[in-house]
PDB file of N, H, CA, C and O in Angstrom:
ATOM      1  N   MET A   1      -2.720  -6.953  -1.554  1.00  0.00           N
ATOM      2  CA  MET A   1      -1.514  -7.041  -2.288  1.00  0.00           C
ATOM      3  C   MET A   1      -1.702  -6.480  -3.692  1.00  0.00           C
ATOM      4  O   MET A   1      -2.644  -6.837  -4.399  1.00  0.00           O
ATOM      5  N   THR A   2      -0.800  -5.606  -4.076  1.00  0.00           N
ATOM      6  H   THR A   2      -0.035  -5.315  -3.502  1.00  0.00           H
ATOM      7  CA  THR A   2      -0.876  -4.939  -5.382  1.00  0.00           C
ATOM      8  C   THR A   2      -0.273  -5.929  -6.486  1.00  0.00           C
ATOM      9  O   THR A   2       0.368  -6.936  -6.185  1.00  0.00           O
ATOM     10  N   LEU A   3      -0.537  -5.552  -7.729  1.00  0.00           N
ATOM     11  H   LEU A   3      -1.058  -4.734  -7.973  1.00  0.00           H
ATOM     12  CA  LEU A   3      -0.019  -6.326  -8.821  1.00  0.00           C
ATOM     13  C   LEU A   3       1.485  -6.439  -8.768  1.00  0.00           C
ATOM     14  O   LEU A   3       2.020  -7.530  -8.965  1.00  0.00           O
ATOM     15  N   ASN A   4       2.208  -5.316  -8.500  1.00  0.00           N
ATOM     16  H   ASN A   4       1.773  -4.430  -8.341  1.00  0.00           H
ATOM     17  CA  ASN A   4       3.674  -5.307  -8.409  1.00  0.00           C
ATOM     18  C   ASN A   4       4.148  -6.231  -7.333  1.00  0.00           C
ATOM     19  O   ASN A   4       5.122  -6.953  -7.546  1.00  0.00           O
ATOM     20  N   GLN A   5       3.520  -6.249  -6.197  1.00  0.00           N
ATOM     21  H   GLN A   5       2.729  -5.663  -6.024  1.00  0.00           H
ATOM     22  CA  GLN A   5       3.945  -7.054  -5.110  1.00  0.00           C
ATOM     23  C   GLN A   5       3.740  -8.567  -5.444  1.00  0.00           C
ATOM     24  O   GLN A   5       4.544  -9.418  -5.064  1.00  0.00           O
ATOM     25  N   SER A   6       2.684  -8.844  -6.135  1.00  0.00           N
ATOM     26  H   SER A   6       2.031  -8.152  -6.444  1.00  0.00           H
ATOM     27  CA  SER A   6       2.441 -10.281  -6.459  1.00  0.00           C
ATOM     28  C   SER A   6       3.460 -10.764  -7.511  1.00  0.00           C
ATOM     29  O   SER A   6       3.720 -11.963  -7.613  1.00  0.00           O
ATOM     30  N   LEU A   7       4.028  -9.844  -8.283  1.00  0.00           N
ATOM     31  H   LEU A   7       3.817  -8.870  -8.200  1.00  0.00           H
ATOM     32  CA  LEU A   7       5.071 -10.308  -9.203  1.00  0.00           C
ATOM     33  C   LEU A   7       6.416 -10.566  -8.492  1.00  0.00           C
ATOM     34  O   LEU A   7       7.216 -11.354  -8.995  1.00  0.00           O
ATOM     35  N   LEU A   8       6.673  -9.960  -7.398  1.00  0.00           N
ATOM     36  H   LEU A   8       6.022  -9.320  -6.989  1.00  0.00           H
ATOM     37  CA  LEU A   8       7.979 -10.144  -6.680  1.00  0.00           C
ATOM     38  C   LEU A   8       7.785 -11.096  -5.450  1.00  0.00           C
ATOM     39  O   LEU A   8       6.700 -11.294  -4.904  1.00  0.00           O
ATOM     40  N   ILE A   9       8.859 -11.602  -5.121  1.00  0.00           N
ATOM     41  H   ILE A   9       9.741 -11.441  -5.564  1.00  0.00           H
ATOM     42  CA  ILE A   9       8.937 -12.512  -3.975  1.00  0.00           C
ATOM     43  C   ILE A   9      10.135 -12.147  -3.146  1.00  0.00           C
ATOM     44  O   ILE A   9      11.246 -12.075  -3.672  1.00  0.00           O
ATOM     45  N   ALA A  10       9.947 -11.915  -1.869  1.00  0.00           N
ATOM     46  H   ALA A  10       9.045 -11.974  -1.442  1.00  0.00           H
ATOM     47  CA  ALA A  10      10.911 -11.570  -0.994  1.00  0.00           C
ATOM     48  C   ALA A  10      11.986 -12.662  -0.816  1.00  0.00           C
ATOM     49  O   ALA A  10      11.699 -13.841  -1.028  1.00  0.00           O
ATOM     50  N   GLU A  11      13.225 -12.283  -0.429  1.00  0.00           N
ATOM     51  H   GLU A  11      13.459 -11.326  -0.257  1.00  0.00           H
ATOM     52  CA  GLU A  11      14.264 -13.283  -0.264  1.00  0.00           C
ATOM     53  C   GLU A  11      13.908 -14.246   0.826  1.00  0.00           C
ATOM     54  O   GLU A  11      14.215 -15.432   0.706  1.00  0.00           O
ATOM     55  N   SER A  12      13.263 -13.792   1.907  1.00  0.00           N
ATOM     56  H   SER A  12      13.013 -12.828   2.004  1.00  0.00           H
ATOM     57  CA  SER A  12      12.911 -14.682   3.033  1.00  0.00           C
ATOM     58  C   SER A  12      11.899 -15.734   2.503  1.00  0.00           C
ATOM     59  O   SER A  12      11.985 -16.911   2.852  1.00  0.00           O
ATOM     60  N   GLU A  13      10.988 -15.313   1.698  1.00  0.00           N
ATOM     61  H   GLU A  13      10.918 -14.357   1.414  1.00  0.00           H
ATOM     62  CA  GLU A  13       9.982 -16.281   1.150  1.00  0.00           C
ATOM     63  C   GLU A  13      10.645 -17.308   0.138  1.00  0.00           C
ATOM     64  O   GLU A  13      10.249 -18.471   0.065  1.00  0.00           O
ATOM     65  N   VAL A  14      11.623 -16.831  -0.598  1.00  0.00           N
ATOM     66  H   VAL A  14      11.945 -15.885  -0.538  1.00  0.00           H
ATOM     67  CA  VAL A  14      12.405 -17.707  -1.491  1.00  0.00           C
ATOM     68  C   VAL A  14      13.125 -18.754  -0.652  1.00  0.00           C
ATOM     69  O   VAL A  14      13.162 -19.922  -1.040  1.00  0.00           O
ATOM     70  N   MET A  15      13.711 -18.362   0.510  1.00  0.00           N
ATOM     71  H   MET A  15      13.681 -17.414   0.825  1.00  0.00           H
ATOM     72  CA  MET A  15      14.359 -19.245   1.309  1.00  0.00           C
ATOM     73  C   MET A  15      13.472 -20.339   1.955  1.00  0.00           C
ATOM     74  O   MET A  15      13.861 -21.497   2.107  1.00  0.00           O
ATOM     75  N   GLU A  16      12.275 -19.894   2.317  1.00  0.00           N
ATOM     76  H   GLU A  16      11.959 -18.953   2.194  1.00  0.00           H
ATOM     77  CA  GLU A  16      11.248 -20.854   2.826  1.00  0.00           C
ATOM     78  C   GLU A  16      10.845 -21.876   1.778  1.00  0.00           C
ATOM     79  O   GLU A  16      10.765 -23.071   2.063  1.00  0.00           O
ATOM     80  N   ILE A  17      10.578 -21.377   0.502  1.00  0.00           N
ATOM     81  H   ILE A  17      10.642 -20.406   0.271  1.00  0.00           H
ATOM     82  CA  ILE A  17      10.234 -22.252  -0.585  1.00  0.00           C
ATOM     83  C   ILE A  17      11.264 -23.287  -0.866  1.00  0.00           C
ATOM     84  O   ILE A  17      10.933 -24.456  -1.061  1.00  0.00           O
ATOM     85  N   LEU A  18      12.586 -22.869  -0.893  1.00  0.00           N
ATOM     86  H   LEU A  18      12.855 -21.919  -0.734  1.00  0.00           H
ATOM     87  CA  LEU A  18      13.655 -23.769  -1.213  1.00  0.00           C
ATOM     88  C   LEU A  18      14.136 -24.543  -0.036  1.00  0.00           C
ATOM     89  O   LEU A  18      15.045 -25.362  -0.176  1.00  0.00           O
ATOM     90  N   LEU A  19      13.527 -24.308   1.216  1.00  0.00           N
ATOM     91  H   LEU A  19      12.790 -23.643   1.330  1.00  0.00           H
ATOM     92  CA  LEU A  19      13.911 -25.029   2.407  1.00  0.00           C
ATOM     93  C   LEU A  19      15.403 -24.871   2.742  1.00  0.00           C
ATOM     94  O   LEU A  19      16.115 -25.824   3.059  1.00  0.00           O
ATOM     95  N   ILE A  20      15.826 -23.590   2.648  1.00  0.00           N
ATOM     96  H   ILE A  20      15.248 -22.816   2.390  1.00  0.00           H
ATOM     97  CA  ILE A  20      17.207 -23.234   2.960  1.00  0.00           C
ATOM     98  C   ILE A  20      17.171 -22.199   4.081  1.00  0.00           C
ATOM     99  O   ILE A  20      16.170 -21.505   4.262  1.00  0.00           O
ATOM    100  N   SER A  21      18.311 -22.095   4.861  1.00  0.00           N
ATOM    101  H   SER A  21      19.124 -22.658   4.714  1.00  0.00           H
ATOM    102  CA  SER A  21      18.310 -21.101   5.903  1.00  0.00           C
ATOM    103  C   SER A  21      19.450 -20.148   5.728  1.00  0.00           C
ATOM    104  O   SER A  21      19.695 -19.353   6.635  1.00  0.00           O
ATOM    105  N   SER A  22      20.166 -20.165   4.635  1.00  0.00           N
ATOM    106  H   SER A  22      19.967 -20.812   3.898  1.00  0.00           H
ATOM    107  CA  SER A  22      21.371 -19.324   4.513  1.00  0.00           C
ATOM    108  C   SER A  22      21.279 -18.530   3.185  1.00  0.00           C
ATOM    109  O   SER A  22      21.001 -19.093   2.127  1.00  0.00           O
ATOM    110  N   ARG A  23      21.518 -17.234   3.276  1.00  0.00           N
ATOM    111  H   ARG A  23      21.745 -16.776   4.136  1.00  0.00           H
ATOM    112  CA  ARG A  23      21.580 -16.406   2.123  1.00  0.00           C
ATOM    113  C   ARG A  23      22.764 -16.816   1.208  1.00  0.00           C
ATOM    114  O   ARG A  23      22.730 -16.651  -0.012  1.00  0.00           O
ATOM    115  N   GLN A  24      23.780 -17.341   1.850  1.00  0.00           N
ATOM    116  H   GLN A  24      23.808 -17.474   2.841  1.00  0.00           H
ATOM    117  CA  GLN A  24      24.972 -17.834   1.154  1.00  0.00           C
ATOM    118  C   GLN A  24      24.572 -18.946   0.178  1.00  0.00           C
ATOM    119  O   GLN A  24      25.164 -19.079  -0.893  1.00  0.00           O
ATOM    120  N   THR A  25      23.570 -19.738   0.552  1.00  0.00           N
ATOM    121  H   THR A  25      23.090 -19.630   1.422  1.00  0.00           H
ATOM    122  CA  THR A  25      23.102 -20.860  -0.438  1.00  0.00           C
ATOM    123  C   THR A  25      22.426 -20.240  -1.553  1.00  0.00           C
ATOM    124  O   THR A  25      22.618 -20.771  -2.647  1.00  0.00           O
ATOM    125  N   ILE A  26      21.660 -19.209  -1.505  1.00  0.00           N
ATOM    126  H   ILE A  26      21.504 -18.777  -0.616  1.00  0.00           H
ATOM    127  CA  ILE A  26      21.123 -18.547  -2.630  1.00  0.00           C
ATOM    128  C   ILE A  26      22.185 -18.000  -3.480  1.00  0.00           C
ATOM    129  O   ILE A  26      22.067 -18.066  -4.703  1.00  0.00           O
ATOM    130  N   TRP A  27      23.285 -17.429  -2.893  1.00  0.00           N
ATOM    131  H   TRP A  27      23.381 -17.376  -1.899  1.00  0.00           H
ATOM    132  CA  TRP A  27      24.407 -16.914  -3.723  1.00  0.00           C
ATOM    133  C   TRP A  27      25.009 -18.069  -4.464  1.00  0.00           C
ATOM    134  O   TRP A  27      25.241 -17.940  -5.666  1.00  0.00           O
ATOM    135  N   ASN A  28      25.282 -19.200  -3.832  1.00  0.00           N
ATOM    136  H   ASN A  28      25.094 -19.304  -2.855  1.00  0.00           H
ATOM    137  CA  ASN A  28      25.782 -20.352  -4.524  1.00  0.00           C
ATOM    138  C   ASN A  28      24.910 -20.818  -5.653  1.00  0.00           C
ATOM    139  O   ASN A  28      25.407 -21.158  -6.726  1.00  0.00           O
ATOM    140  N   TYR A  29      23.590 -20.840  -5.425  1.00  0.00           N
ATOM    141  H   TYR A  29      23.186 -20.564  -4.553  1.00  0.00           H
ATOM    142  CA  TYR A  29      22.598 -21.270  -6.470  1.00  0.00           C
ATOM    143  C   TYR A  29      22.729 -20.271  -7.618  1.00  0.00           C
ATOM    144  O   TYR A  29      22.707 -20.738  -8.757  1.00  0.00           O
ATOM    145  N   ILE A  30      22.858 -18.985  -7.462  1.00  0.00           N
ATOM    146  H   ILE A  30      22.875 -18.606  -6.537  1.00  0.00           H
ATOM    147  CA  ILE A  30      23.003 -17.989  -8.464  1.00  0.00           C
ATOM    148  C   ILE A  30      24.295 -18.250  -9.309  1.00  0.00           C
ATOM    149  O   ILE A  30      24.289 -18.238 -10.540  1.00  0.00           O
ATOM    150  N   ASN A  31      25.339 -18.473  -8.586  1.00  0.00           N
ATOM    151  H   ASN A  31      25.344 -18.483  -7.586  1.00  0.00           H
ATOM    152  CA  ASN A  31      26.625 -18.579  -9.286  1.00  0.00           C
ATOM    153  C   ASN A  31      26.935 -19.974  -9.855  1.00  0.00           C
ATOM    154  O   ASN A  31      27.759 -20.090 -10.762  1.00  0.00           O
ATOM    155  N   HIS A  32      26.314 -20.995  -9.359  1.00  0.00           N
ATOM    156  H   HIS A  32      25.644 -20.900  -8.622  1.00  0.00           H
ATOM    157  CA  HIS A  32      26.613 -22.330  -9.873  1.00  0.00           C
ATOM    158  C   HIS A  32      25.408 -23.104 -10.488  1.00  0.00           C
ATOM    159  O   HIS A  32      25.616 -24.087 -11.200  1.00  0.00           O
ATOM    160  N   TYR A  33      24.202 -22.681 -10.227  1.00  0.00           N
ATOM    161  H   TYR A  33      24.033 -21.882  -9.649  1.00  0.00           H
ATOM    162  CA  TYR A  33      23.058 -23.467 -10.683  1.00  0.00           C
ATOM    163  C   TYR A  33      22.059 -22.653 -11.471  1.00  0.00           C
ATOM    164  O   TYR A  33      20.945 -23.127 -11.695  1.00  0.00           O
ATOM    165  N   GLY A  34      22.405 -21.433 -11.911  1.00  0.00           N
ATOM    166  H   GLY A  34      23.310 -21.048 -11.730  1.00  0.00           H
ATOM    167  CA  GLY A  34      21.540 -20.662 -12.714  1.00  0.00           C
ATOM    168  C   GLY A  34      20.312 -20.080 -12.069  1.00  0.00           C
ATOM    169  O   GLY A  34      19.352 -19.728 -12.754  1.00  0.00           O
ATOM    170  N   PHE A  35      20.335 -19.968 -10.693  1.00  0.00           N
ATOM    171  H   PHE A  35      21.116 -20.254 -10.137  1.00  0.00           H
ATOM    172  CA  PHE A  35      19.146 -19.395  -9.999  1.00  0.00           C
ATOM    173  C   PHE A  35      19.078 -17.879 -10.434  1.00  0.00           C
ATOM    174  O   PHE A  35      20.125 -17.254 -10.601  1.00  0.00           O
ATOM    175  N   PRO A  36      17.873 -17.303 -10.613  1.00  0.00           N
ATOM    176  CA  PRO A  36      17.811 -15.974 -11.046  1.00  0.00           C
ATOM    177  C   PRO A  36      18.305 -14.990 -10.073  1.00  0.00           C
ATOM    178  O   PRO A  36      18.160 -15.166  -8.863  1.00  0.00           O
ATOM    179  N   LYS A  37      18.887 -13.955 -10.573  1.00  0.00           N
ATOM    180  H   LYS A  37      19.004 -13.813 -11.556  1.00  0.00           H
ATOM    181  CA  LYS A  37      19.436 -12.906  -9.671  1.00  0.00           C
ATOM    182  C   LYS A  37      18.292 -12.008  -9.172  1.00  0.00           C
ATOM    183  O   LYS A  37      17.241 -11.896  -9.803  1.00  0.00           O
ATOM    184  N   PRO A  38      18.525 -11.405  -8.070  1.00  0.00           N
ATOM    185  CA  PRO A  38      17.420 -10.477  -7.569  1.00  0.00           C
ATOM    186  C   PRO A  38      17.243  -9.321  -8.418  1.00  0.00           C
ATOM    187  O   PRO A  38      18.218  -8.874  -9.022  1.00  0.00           O
ATOM    188  N   ILE A  39      16.038  -8.759  -8.535  1.00  0.00           N
ATOM    189  H   ILE A  39      15.246  -9.122  -8.044  1.00  0.00           H
ATOM    190  CA  ILE A  39      15.806  -7.635  -9.369  1.00  0.00           C
ATOM    191  C   ILE A  39      15.829  -6.399  -8.535  1.00  0.00           C
ATOM    192  O   ILE A  39      15.931  -5.305  -9.091  1.00  0.00           O
ATOM    193  N   ARG A  40      15.742  -6.498  -7.256  1.00  0.00           N
ATOM    194  H   ARG A  40      15.659  -7.387  -6.805  1.00  0.00           H
ATOM    195  CA  ARG A  40      15.801  -5.402  -6.368  1.00  0.00           C
ATOM    196  C   ARG A  40      16.694  -5.784  -5.182  1.00  0.00           C
ATOM    197  O   ARG A  40      16.602  -6.916  -4.708  1.00  0.00           O
ATOM    198  N   THR A  41      17.506  -4.936  -4.713  1.00  0.00           N
ATOM    199  H   THR A  41      17.581  -4.016  -5.098  1.00  0.00           H
ATOM    200  CA  THR A  41      18.495  -5.389  -3.728  1.00  0.00           C
ATOM    201  C   THR A  41      18.153  -4.945  -2.287  1.00  0.00           C
ATOM    202  O   THR A  41      18.691  -5.533  -1.349  1.00  0.00           O
ATOM    203  N   ARG A  42      17.321  -3.978  -2.074  1.00  0.00           N
ATOM    204  H   ARG A  42      16.884  -3.500  -2.836  1.00  0.00           H
ATOM    205  CA  ARG A  42      16.953  -3.458  -0.704  1.00  0.00           C
ATOM    206  C   ARG A  42      15.487  -3.230  -0.556  1.00  0.00           C
ATOM    207  O   ARG A  42      15.013  -2.192  -1.016  1.00  0.00           O
ATOM    208  N   PRO A  43      14.732  -4.091   0.034  1.00  0.00           N
ATOM    209  CA  PRO A  43      15.119  -5.514   0.433  1.00  0.00           C
ATOM    210  C   PRO A  43      15.165  -6.323  -0.836  1.00  0.00           C
ATOM    211  O   PRO A  43      14.523  -6.005  -1.836  1.00  0.00           O
ATOM    212  N   LYS A  44      15.935  -7.365  -0.764  1.00  0.00           N
ATOM    213  H   LYS A  44      16.457  -7.623   0.049  1.00  0.00           H
ATOM    214  CA  LYS A  44      16.098  -8.351  -1.921  1.00  0.00           C
ATOM    215  C   LYS A  44      14.814  -8.918  -2.281  1.00  0.00           C
ATOM    216  O   LYS A  44      14.036  -9.388  -1.451  1.00  0.00           O
ATOM    217  N   ALA A  45      14.582  -8.863  -3.635  1.00  0.00           N
ATOM    218  H   ALA A  45      15.214  -8.480  -4.309  1.00  0.00           H
ATOM    219  CA  ALA A  45      13.332  -9.402  -4.143  1.00  0.00           C
ATOM    220  C   ALA A  45      13.607 -10.111  -5.545  1.00  0.00           C
ATOM    221  O   ALA A  45      14.503  -9.691  -6.278  1.00  0.00           O
ATOM    222  N   TYR A  46      12.901 -11.071  -5.855  1.00  0.00           N
ATOM    223  H   TYR A  46      12.174 -11.412  -5.259  1.00  0.00           H
ATOM    224  CA  TYR A  46      13.059 -11.892  -7.001  1.00  0.00           C
ATOM    225  C   TYR A  46      11.774 -11.847  -7.751  1.00  0.00           C
ATOM    226  O   TYR A  46      10.718 -11.626  -7.159  1.00  0.00           O
ATOM    227  N   LEU A  47      11.834 -12.062  -9.121  1.00  0.00           N
ATOM    228  H   LEU A  47      12.692 -12.242  -9.601  1.00  0.00           H
ATOM    229  CA  LEU A  47      10.596 -12.197  -9.867  1.00  0.00           C
ATOM    230  C   LEU A  47      10.028 -13.601  -9.583  1.00  0.00           C
ATOM    231  O   LEU A  47      10.712 -14.600  -9.803  1.00  0.00           O
ATOM    232  N   ARG A  48       8.825 -13.674  -9.113  1.00  0.00           N
ATOM    233  H   ARG A  48       8.269 -12.863  -8.934  1.00  0.00           H
ATOM    234  CA  ARG A  48       8.166 -14.859  -8.752  1.00  0.00           C
ATOM    235  C   ARG A  48       8.158 -15.855  -9.898  1.00  0.00           C
ATOM    236  O   ARG A  48       8.399 -17.044  -9.691  1.00  0.00           O
ATOM    237  N   GLU A  49       7.881 -15.377 -11.111  1.00  0.00           N
ATOM    238  H   GLU A  49       7.685 -14.410 -11.279  1.00  0.00           H
ATOM    239  CA  GLU A  49       7.866 -16.209 -12.269  1.00  0.00           C
ATOM    240  C   GLU A  49       9.239 -16.895 -12.554  1.00  0.00           C
ATOM    241  O   GLU A  49       9.294 -18.069 -12.918  1.00  0.00           O
ATOM    242  N   ASP A  50      10.304 -16.149 -12.381  1.00  0.00           N
ATOM    243  H   ASP A  50      10.260 -15.194 -12.085  1.00  0.00           H
ATOM    244  CA  ASP A  50      11.619 -16.691 -12.689  1.00  0.00           C
ATOM    245  C   ASP A  50      11.999 -17.781 -11.614  1.00  0.00           C
ATOM    246  O   ASP A  50      12.557 -18.832 -11.931  1.00  0.00           O
ATOM    247  N   VAL A  51      11.683 -17.479 -10.414  1.00  0.00           N
ATOM    248  H   VAL A  51      11.230 -16.625 -10.157  1.00  0.00           H
ATOM    249  CA  VAL A  51      11.903 -18.527  -9.336  1.00  0.00           C
ATOM    250  C   VAL A  51      11.123 -19.771  -9.526  1.00  0.00           C
ATOM    251  O   VAL A  51      11.633 -20.872  -9.322  1.00  0.00           O
ATOM    252  N   GLU A  52       9.813 -19.608  -9.941  1.00  0.00           N
ATOM    253  H   GLU A  52       9.399 -18.713 -10.107  1.00  0.00           H
ATOM    254  CA  GLU A  52       9.024 -20.865 -10.215  1.00  0.00           C
ATOM    255  C   GLU A  52       9.523 -21.607 -11.411  1.00  0.00           C
ATOM    256  O   GLU A  52       9.512 -22.838 -11.407  1.00  0.00           O
ATOM    257  N   HIS A  53       9.960 -20.926 -12.435  1.00  0.00           N
ATOM    258  H   HIS A  53       9.969 -19.926 -12.439  1.00  0.00           H
ATOM    259  CA  HIS A  53      10.492 -21.454 -13.642  1.00  0.00           C
ATOM    260  C   HIS A  53      11.694 -22.296 -13.244  1.00  0.00           C
ATOM    261  O   HIS A  53      11.790 -23.467 -13.613  1.00  0.00           O
ATOM    262  N   TRP A  54      12.639 -21.676 -12.466  1.00  0.00           N
ATOM    263  H   TRP A  54      12.560 -20.725 -12.167  1.00  0.00           H
ATOM    264  CA  TRP A  54      13.814 -22.394 -12.050  1.00  0.00           C
ATOM    265  C   TRP A  54      13.506 -23.691 -11.365  1.00  0.00           C
ATOM    266  O   TRP A  54      14.130 -24.711 -11.660  1.00  0.00           O
ATOM    267  N   ILE A  55      12.537 -23.678 -10.435  1.00  0.00           N
ATOM    268  H   ILE A  55      12.031 -22.849 -10.196  1.00  0.00           H
ATOM    269  CA  ILE A  55      12.165 -24.855  -9.685  1.00  0.00           C
ATOM    270  C   ILE A  55      11.491 -25.860 -10.578  1.00  0.00           C
ATOM    271  O   ILE A  55      11.751 -27.056 -10.449  1.00  0.00           O
ATOM    272  N   ARG A  56      10.640 -25.428 -11.475  1.00  0.00           N
ATOM    273  H   ARG A  56      10.428 -24.456 -11.579  1.00  0.00           H
ATOM    274  CA  ARG A  56       9.948 -26.356 -12.397  1.00  0.00           C
ATOM    275  C   ARG A  56      10.936 -27.121 -13.351  1.00  0.00           C
ATOM    276  O   ARG A  56      10.708 -28.249 -13.786  1.00  0.00           O
ATOM    277  N   ASN A  57      12.013 -26.410 -13.614  1.00  0.00           N
ATOM    278  H   ASN A  57      12.198 -25.494 -13.260  1.00  0.00           H
ATOM    279  CA  ASN A  57      13.007 -26.954 -14.577  1.00  0.00           C
ATOM    280  C   ASN A  57      14.134 -27.736 -13.867  1.00  0.00           C
ATOM    281  O   ASN A  57      15.180 -27.979 -14.468  1.00  0.00           O
ATOM    282  N   GLY A  58      13.930 -28.132 -12.590  1.00  0.00           N
ATOM    283  H   GLY A  58      13.080 -27.934 -12.101  1.00  0.00           H
ATOM    284  CA  GLY A  58      14.866 -28.959 -11.893  1.00  0.00           C
ATOM    285  C   GLY A  58      15.655 -28.379 -10.806  1.00  0.00           C
ATOM    286  O   GLY A  58      16.290 -29.107 -10.043  1.00  0.00           O
ATOM    287  N   GLY A  59      15.648 -27.026 -10.691  1.00  0.00           N
ATOM    288  H   GLY A  59      15.133 -26.434 -11.311  1.00  0.00           H
ATOM    289  CA  GLY A  59      16.404 -26.389  -9.643  1.00  0.00           C
ATOM    290  C   GLY A  59      17.892 -26.698  -9.781  1.00  0.00           C
ATOM    291  O   GLY A  59      18.463 -26.556 -10.862  1.00  0.00           O
ATOM    292  N   VAL A  60      18.524 -27.125  -8.671  1.00  0.00           N
ATOM    293  H   VAL A  60      18.061 -27.241  -7.792  1.00  0.00           H
ATOM    294  CA  VAL A  60      19.978 -27.483  -8.724  1.00  0.00           C
ATOM    295  C   VAL A  60      20.260 -28.667  -9.555  1.00  0.00           C
ATOM    296  O   VAL A  60      21.427 -28.939  -9.839  1.00  0.00           O
ATOM    297  N   ASN A  61      19.266 -29.399  -9.970  1.00  0.00           N
ATOM    298  H   ASN A  61      18.319 -29.178  -9.739  1.00  0.00           H
ATOM    299  CA  ASN A  61      19.429 -30.612 -10.806  1.00  0.00           C
ATOM    300  C   ASN A  61      19.302 -30.302 -12.240  1.00  0.00           C
ATOM    301  O   ASN A  61      19.262 -31.252 -13.022  1.00  0.00           O
ATOM    302  N   GLN A  62      19.231 -29.076 -12.696  1.00  0.00           N
ATOM    303  H   GLN A  62      19.264 -28.304 -12.061  1.00  0.00           H
ATOM    304  CA  GLN A  62      19.083 -28.760 -14.137  1.00  0.00           C
ATOM    305  C   GLN A  62      20.284 -29.212 -14.861  1.00  0.00           C
ATOM    306  O   GLN A  62      21.378 -29.358 -14.317  1.00  0.00           O
ATOM    307  N   LYS A  63      20.033 -29.436 -16.140  1.00  0.00           N
ATOM    308  H   LYS A  63      19.144 -29.317 -16.582  1.00  0.00           H
ATOM    309  CA  LYS A  63      21.184 -29.814 -17.008  1.00  0.00           C
ATOM    310  C   LYS A  63      21.436 -28.746 -18.029  1.00  0.00           C
ATOM    311  O   LYS A  63      22.351 -28.874 -18.844  1.00  0.00           O
TER     312      LYS A  63
END
C-alpha cells in the first residue's frame, strides 16, 4: 500500500466501518449529519482522517 492509498478509504470500506449497506445512507449522512464529502468520485474515496474524525466526534449524534 502506498502513502496515497493509506490516506484514502474506499466507499465500500466506509460502508463496512459504519455498518451500512446503502450508498443512499452515506448521502444522507453527508447532507444531514456533516459526514465528509468524497474527495474522489470514480471510484469514490474519502480521506481516512476525516472519516475517523467524524466517527470520533459522535457520527450521526454530533451536536
